[in-house]
Legacy VTK file of the C-alpha trace (Angstrom):
# vtk DataFile Version 3.0
C-alpha trace
ASCII
DATASET POLYDATA
POINTS 457 float
21.464 19.505 8.328
21.114 20.262 4.874
19.953 24.397 4.589
16.226 25.000 3.876
16.580 28.158 1.725
12.940 28.241 1.409
12.098 28.503 5.101
14.959 31.309 5.881
13.869 33.178 2.681
10.787 33.228 4.802
12.338 34.150 7.675
13.939 36.756 5.939
11.300 38.473 4.227
9.187 38.653 7.604
12.186 39.712 9.885
12.622 42.027 7.378
9.274 43.871 6.663
9.013 43.694 10.768
11.704 45.986 11.258
10.942 48.181 8.320
14.497 47.477 6.699
13.708 48.256 3.103
15.564 46.273 1.277
18.309 43.117 2.607
20.628 40.540 1.072
21.788 37.342 2.781
24.367 35.002 1.902
25.167 31.676 4.379
28.076 29.747 3.563
27.245 26.057 4.735
28.152 22.990 4.242
30.802 24.020 1.089
28.042 25.865 -0.421
26.800 29.251 -0.500
23.085 30.126 -0.169
22.182 33.551 -1.705
18.680 35.307 -0.508
17.411 38.699 -1.256
14.194 40.826 0.150
12.508 44.072 -0.708
13.793 46.793 -2.501
17.047 48.796 -2.605
15.810 52.288 -3.246
11.856 53.015 -1.961
11.349 56.032 -4.390
11.997 53.548 -7.285
10.794 50.139 -6.152
13.850 48.400 -8.075
13.747 45.259 -6.239
17.136 43.806 -4.285
18.403 40.554 -6.226
21.079 38.119 -5.132
23.422 40.343 -7.456
22.858 43.875 -5.748
25.849 45.261 -4.501
25.804 47.659 -1.388
27.980 49.927 0.180
29.457 47.726 2.671
31.681 50.719 5.008
34.268 49.280 7.173
34.271 46.061 5.875
36.519 47.536 3.392
39.354 47.037 6.189
39.704 43.130 6.300
39.937 43.200 3.051
43.020 45.704 3.575
44.364 43.791 6.100
44.288 40.695 3.292
46.050 42.940 0.780
48.550 43.414 3.676
49.331 39.829 4.764
49.835 38.954 1.082
52.671 41.713 1.085
54.068 40.001 3.790
53.571 36.177 2.390
55.897 37.816 -0.311
58.854 38.945 2.169
57.894 42.486 0.737
56.992 43.721 4.518
57.292 43.024 8.057
53.910 43.597 10.517
56.115 44.526 13.034
58.355 47.302 11.403
57.794 51.053 11.638
55.396 52.322 9.384
57.965 55.371 8.382
60.796 52.402 7.047
58.282 51.665 4.715
56.483 54.525 4.244
58.873 57.779 4.743
55.968 60.309 3.871
53.952 58.875 7.145
54.248 61.370 9.863
52.490 62.443 13.130
53.104 65.812 15.391
54.230 63.894 17.978
58.170 62.726 16.563
58.762 59.309 18.477
55.420 58.162 17.792
56.224 58.279 14.393
58.761 56.144 15.038
57.081 53.935 16.920
54.327 53.185 15.701
53.936 49.677 13.550
52.123 48.200 11.241
50.675 45.400 13.520
49.776 48.430 15.322
47.663 50.025 12.474
46.491 46.588 11.689
44.731 45.840 15.214
43.893 49.397 16.303
46.496 49.724 18.676
48.673 52.965 16.876
46.620 55.576 18.622
45.375 57.071 15.233
42.410 58.969 15.066
39.273 57.609 13.052
37.698 60.904 12.705
39.832 62.415 10.095
37.626 62.273 6.737
39.792 64.420 4.143
38.655 64.758 1.013
41.792 64.995 -1.437
39.842 64.642 -4.318
39.086 61.829 -7.337
42.712 61.249 -8.381
44.618 58.606 -7.972
47.043 60.378 -6.082
44.378 60.898 -3.680
45.496 58.146 -0.429
49.080 59.617 -0.832
47.539 63.224 -0.653
45.492 62.142 2.697
48.970 60.139 3.892
50.426 64.020 3.675
47.640 65.774 5.343
47.609 63.229 8.047
50.862 64.266 9.833
49.462 67.334 11.131
46.642 65.133 12.890
47.441 64.644 16.648
47.097 60.949 17.926
44.381 60.208 19.640
46.833 58.056 22.409
50.266 57.227 22.584
50.958 54.196 20.184
50.532 51.172 22.303
48.553 52.765 25.219
45.450 51.078 24.615
42.901 49.799 21.565
40.949 52.652 20.265
39.105 52.137 16.143
41.593 53.854 14.339
40.307 54.613 10.316
42.809 56.718 9.841
45.766 54.094 9.827
43.944 51.857 7.562
44.107 54.632 5.158
47.831 54.414 6.016
47.548 50.834 5.159
46.147 51.147 2.342
49.136 54.051 1.464
51.753 50.857 2.054
50.273 48.740 -0.443
50.229 50.997 -3.208
53.951 51.956 -2.468
55.072 48.654 -2.571
52.828 47.171 -5.595
53.401 50.372 -7.477
49.275 50.505 -7.966
46.513 52.324 -6.634
44.607 50.716 -3.447
41.721 49.612 -6.143
43.618 48.137 -8.738
45.694 46.477 -5.953
42.662 45.140 -4.656
41.149 44.347 -7.820
44.383 42.618 -9.248
45.029 40.819 -5.597
41.863 39.582 -4.386
38.422 40.409 -6.383
39.900 38.640 -9.650
41.709 35.629 -8.512
38.898 34.876 -6.192
36.002 35.542 -8.795
34.441 38.496 -7.530
32.682 39.652 -9.980
29.962 41.470 -7.687
32.885 43.536 -5.628
34.080 46.720 -6.446
35.168 50.393 -5.114
34.522 53.142 -7.026
31.268 54.397 -7.652
31.530 54.538 -11.512
32.087 50.661 -11.374
29.096 50.149 -9.467
26.757 51.661 -11.927
27.305 48.251 -14.136
24.984 46.691 -10.960
21.646 47.045 -9.209
22.739 49.159 -6.415
21.192 50.129 -3.075
20.437 53.195 -1.403
20.781 54.037 1.936
17.587 55.323 3.855
16.743 57.484 7.207
13.549 57.576 9.102
12.206 57.339 12.647
12.564 53.870 14.254
9.200 51.687 13.833
9.050 53.421 10.418
9.330 52.822 6.729
12.304 54.967 6.182
12.829 57.545 3.028
15.665 57.522 0.202
18.554 59.294 1.758
19.798 62.403 0.687
23.257 61.811 -0.680
24.527 57.822 -1.895
27.742 57.854 0.023
29.582 60.778 2.312
33.036 58.927 2.146
35.889 60.286 -0.366
37.843 58.135 -2.323
41.003 58.693 -0.204
39.084 56.550 2.914
38.754 53.484 0.774
41.513 51.588 2.277
39.110 51.948 5.421
35.409 52.673 4.506
34.488 52.048 0.970
34.548 48.624 -0.649
31.032 48.265 -3.238
30.063 44.741 -2.656
27.144 41.524 -3.179
26.014 39.693 -0.070
27.489 36.167 -1.891
30.888 37.995 -2.654
31.550 39.042 0.962
30.594 34.910 1.556
33.053 34.176 -1.359
35.812 36.024 0.433
35.402 34.780 4.047
35.429 31.242 2.147
38.889 31.727 0.956
40.446 32.650 5.194
37.896 29.463 6.147
39.921 27.556 3.536
43.063 28.545 4.638
43.637 31.093 2.042
42.949 28.946 -1.188
40.699 30.187 -3.725
38.007 27.695 -4.816
40.168 26.558 -7.772
42.843 25.852 -5.434
44.693 29.082 -5.997
46.482 30.137 -2.859
46.029 33.941 -2.366
47.153 33.726 1.664
49.451 31.405 3.484
47.837 29.728 5.945
49.994 31.106 8.554
48.967 34.676 7.473
45.139 33.680 7.882
46.080 32.485 11.002
47.674 35.604 11.650
44.525 37.733 10.936
42.643 36.102 13.439
45.423 36.036 16.192
44.169 37.920 19.395
46.360 41.080 19.257
44.174 42.895 22.045
41.217 42.989 24.155
38.338 45.606 23.568
36.786 46.829 26.706
33.874 48.018 24.376
32.653 44.688 23.574
29.278 45.655 22.205
29.873 48.128 19.535
30.785 45.594 16.751
29.618 42.473 19.419
33.850 42.137 19.759
35.712 40.587 22.510
38.630 40.822 21.219
40.958 42.293 17.893
43.250 40.082 15.415
45.050 42.110 12.125
41.865 42.878 10.346
39.066 41.231 12.391
37.044 41.186 15.029
36.928 37.891 17.399
34.044 36.632 18.844
34.146 34.167 21.901
30.466 33.307 22.214
30.181 30.369 24.890
33.152 28.856 24.305
32.649 29.244 20.150
35.035 31.442 18.134
34.500 33.218 15.467
35.842 36.339 13.661
33.729 38.934 11.253
33.414 42.780 11.030
30.776 45.461 10.622
30.682 48.461 8.608
28.093 51.261 8.036
27.999 54.115 5.019
24.798 56.715 5.174
22.593 53.976 6.427
24.041 50.710 5.184
24.829 48.506 7.066
26.883 44.802 6.803
27.803 42.359 9.261
30.025 39.505 8.215
30.310 36.378 10.956
32.184 33.179 10.960
32.543 30.211 12.934
35.650 28.177 11.680
34.845 24.958 13.444
31.555 24.733 11.511
32.582 26.276 8.569
30.332 28.680 8.061
30.182 32.254 7.235
27.259 34.600 7.340
27.085 37.899 5.461
24.161 40.603 5.723
23.858 43.573 3.596
21.006 46.199 4.852
19.889 49.517 3.261
18.104 51.429 6.315
15.341 50.966 8.734
15.862 48.831 12.123
18.394 47.092 10.543
20.254 46.137 13.965
17.127 44.083 15.178
16.859 42.115 11.908
21.183 41.317 12.160
20.319 40.129 15.679
17.162 37.828 14.853
18.086 36.651 12.391
21.872 35.667 13.033
20.869 34.624 16.485
18.799 32.006 14.894
21.375 31.121 11.709
24.100 30.388 14.147
22.678 28.289 16.549
20.889 26.521 13.982
24.254 26.248 11.913
27.303 26.065 14.701
25.883 25.910 17.994
26.833 29.505 18.856
25.047 31.567 21.369
24.861 35.174 20.383
24.772 37.507 23.401
21.919 39.734 23.920
21.876 43.039 22.374
23.123 45.566 25.046
20.387 47.226 26.986
20.366 48.840 30.006
19.610 46.303 33.005
15.489 46.435 34.712
17.833 47.007 37.846
20.437 49.052 37.267
23.359 48.147 40.127
24.254 51.218 42.478
27.839 52.528 40.970
30.136 54.772 42.694
30.145 57.515 39.887
33.195 59.751 41.456
36.325 57.960 39.982
34.628 58.544 36.349
33.244 62.307 36.507
35.275 65.064 34.461
36.178 65.596 30.931
37.985 63.314 28.800
39.531 64.957 25.780
40.969 64.099 22.142
41.629 66.159 19.139
38.174 66.946 17.927
35.867 65.276 20.480
35.516 66.278 24.162
32.963 64.006 26.358
31.918 65.345 29.862
30.725 63.312 32.518
28.489 65.003 35.631
26.149 63.380 37.788
22.267 63.784 37.432
20.954 62.420 40.293
19.122 59.000 41.145
22.480 57.167 41.027
22.944 58.016 36.965
25.629 59.890 35.211
25.113 62.342 31.725
27.016 61.993 29.193
27.459 65.276 26.661
29.696 63.919 23.848
30.575 67.020 21.324
32.808 67.963 18.183
35.402 70.616 19.028
37.670 72.939 17.198
37.713 71.489 12.966
34.872 69.214 13.902
32.325 71.174 15.101
30.408 71.778 12.276
30.241 67.813 12.673
27.750 67.418 14.434
25.418 69.073 17.301
26.368 68.144 20.652
24.646 64.463 21.860
23.445 64.752 25.474
21.988 61.542 27.255
21.540 59.990 31.330
23.403 57.012 31.163
21.934 53.976 32.858
24.610 51.642 34.889
25.201 48.300 33.457
28.089 47.519 35.832
31.036 49.663 37.698
32.604 50.562 34.343
29.962 49.948 31.578
26.723 52.517 31.253
24.389 52.792 28.486
23.928 56.422 27.177
20.237 56.822 25.967
20.650 57.836 22.491
21.587 55.307 19.914
24.730 56.030 17.482
24.504 53.071 15.114
20.822 52.334 14.983
20.632 50.643 18.548
18.524 51.841 21.319
21.492 52.512 23.747
25.125 53.220 23.164
27.359 51.391 25.517
29.979 54.263 27.019
32.855 52.553 28.569
35.661 53.591 31.313
38.693 52.009 31.275
42.660 52.443 31.522
45.570 52.380 29.394
48.473 50.586 29.709
49.954 53.264 32.202
46.924 53.023 34.554
45.186 56.410 33.482
41.676 56.672 33.122
39.874 57.181 29.322
36.615 56.755 28.409
35.531 55.047 25.535
32.507 55.672 22.835
31.837 54.100 19.621
35.124 52.013 20.284
37.474 55.228 20.429
39.109 55.686 23.737
39.335 58.828 24.918
41.863 60.421 27.513
40.455 61.513 31.068
41.692 65.301 31.520
40.346 66.292 33.840
LINES 1 458
457 0 1 2 3 4 5 6 7 8 9 10 11 12 13 14 15 16 17 18 19 20 21 22 23 24 25 26 27 28 29 30 31 32 33 34 35 36 37 38 39 40 41 42 43 44 45 46 47 48 49 50 51 52 53 54 55 56 57 58 59 60 61 62 63 64 65 66 67 68 69 70 71 72 73 74 75 76 77 78 79 80 81 82 83 84 85 86 87 88 89 90 91 92 93 94 95 96 97 98 99 100 101 102 103 104 105 106 107 108 109 110 111 112 113 114 115 116 117 118 119 120 121 122 123 124 125 126 127 128 129 130 131 132 133 134 135 136 137 138 139 140 141 142 143 144 145 146 147 148 149 150 151 152 153 154 155 156 157 158 159 160 161 162 163 164 165 166 167 168 169 170 171 172 173 174 175 176 177 178 179 180 181 182 183 184 185 186 187 188 189 190 191 192 193 194 195 196 197 198 199 200 201 202 203 204 205 206 207 208 209 210 211 212 213 214 215 216 217 218 219 220 221 222 223 224 225 226 227 228 229 230 231 232 233 234 235 236 237 238 239 240 241 242 243 244 245 246 247 248 249 250 251 252 253 254 255 256 257 258 259 260 261 262 263 264 265 266 267 268 269 270 271 272 273 274 275 276 277 278 279 280 281 282 283 284 285 286 287 288 289 290 291 292 293 294 295 296 297 298 299 300 301 302 303 304 305 306 307 308 309 310 311 312 313 314 315 316 317 318 319 320 321 322 323 324 325 326 327 328 329 330 331 332 333 334 335 336 337 338 339 340 341 342 343 344 345 346 347 348 349 350 351 352 353 354 355 356 357 358 359 360 361 362 363 364 365 366 367 368 369 370 371 372 373 374 375 376 377 378 379 380 381 382 383 384 385 386 387 388 389 390 391 392 393 394 395 396 397 398 399 400 401 402 403 404 405 406 407 408 409 410 411 412 413 414 415 416 417 418 419 420 421 422 423 424 425 426 427 428 429 430 431 432 433 434 435 436 437 438 439 440 441 442 443 444 445 446 447 448 449 450 451 452 453 454 455 456
């Protein structure tokens, strides 16, 4: 089946307009060919149109790039995934000495090291910023003991960025350029804002659902120090080219070996289940990739967000298909869901699960075991009854993080005995999944935005 680029261009235009997304860029790898499409504007204030060579902030899509660099170091014999981080990086530490000795490289890759996602330390713009971040992170408490459960933790990827710097003798930015961008010919991929100024750059937009949003007050809030976890600036076509290397067993288009086939397989290997299977549509996690199982069709990918710019990558190995979508605000979740559902069904036969939502007829759930307080450093989650078989969530930042946001509160609709739909959206959705689970020692925890918070009362 040949890819009908005109038909999909029309569909992209229709869906983008219907969901008030100012601009979007789409790349589809199918049949060994990358098809690139663009729609809308980069900035509603200037009216500059999106083109296929436009670049967007891709947020946490940086993580698979950092993981790929780590696997290149494993291939070169410089690193063992099961080595303790502190053995490779003596400057790494946590307030818990036993945990510091136990956390491994593999655990940081798979979000099982217990480190937090909520440490956005700005150590400046210097080339030592990641080293300074890791030094400051020595005082940051763990969210939970290492190996106890999956819990999304960007701090771990910044630490991995520092491992890359120490083992290569380069900044993370330069290592990424030398080891991936240049050999793959990714001419529209970068990490620094001053590099992005050479290109047509997307601006994020904010506003009420169902209306055209306005340009955001800032372009990016992430400090340079968090880049290994949270900043690559890319075109959709370059994201597809990066995915193509992983589909081709680690080979660049010219035959240059970027990764060994074994390393490619390790990144896609199932490491841990994710109790929250909705926030990024992941059933499990590998070493850098989210893993998906859609009615027996395996896939991998990752999502990212940065001040209302959102990125999506889905890869279906058996079909040789990769789809990358970059957006800059508006109803991006609905655009992604409809467009990817149609593309994946036609090109791969995969049937995406429905968007997370509250059921029309909620089940009757025993709330008693779930009620109480759940707490980790900087975040307290309180679950109380609200009547009519529902529970109420209060999600608040505490301590040094109290300034980040007012508390979020909402009633929760039961989806199952352990999954609830909170009536607020944290990432553009109508509902946020709140998932109650247990850690490997049997102790209870709750997941909001893929972060595990232990029950304390």
